[in-house]
C-alpha positions, 0 to 999 in steps of 0.5 A: 356699366359692367363689362360684358365678357364673351366666352369661347371655350376657354378663351375670354374676350372683352375690352379689358383683357388681352388680345385675342386674335380672330383670324382665317378666311373670308370663306372656306375655299378648300379643306388644304387651304384652310389646314395651311392658314389655320397652322400658319396663325396657330404657329405664329400666335403660339409663338407670340403667346396670344389667344387664337380663334379660327374664323371662316364662312362655310357659306357666303350668301351676300355675294354680289354675284350669283355665280360667285363661289359661296363655300362648301355649305354647313355639312362639309364646312362642319367637317373641315371645322371639326378637323381644325379642331382636332388637328390644331386644338383651336376654337372656331366661329362662323356665321349662320344664316338661318335658325336651322344652322344655329340648331346643327352648329349648337349639337356640333358644339356640344 
């Protein structure tokens, strides 16, 4: 069976390829915290020579309480992700919950 390779920009991910670190936050809590976390991951992964992809959610729709923090939302989340990309040169992944969000995410990526 042919090995599936997933491309995240210039980073290739597959079982038979070198390790890639996906790290970040469960949910974007604030721009400042996202910047500090991403900076730390970038510092460590560059030192170790490990490819790094930032991962966080802009909306945690599956919370057990309707009163729990869900995130900054799509528009504010995309602004934070864009700043992370521009500041640290990282690739970013997130989850989407609706087809309309996927379309906006695709436009943002291109």
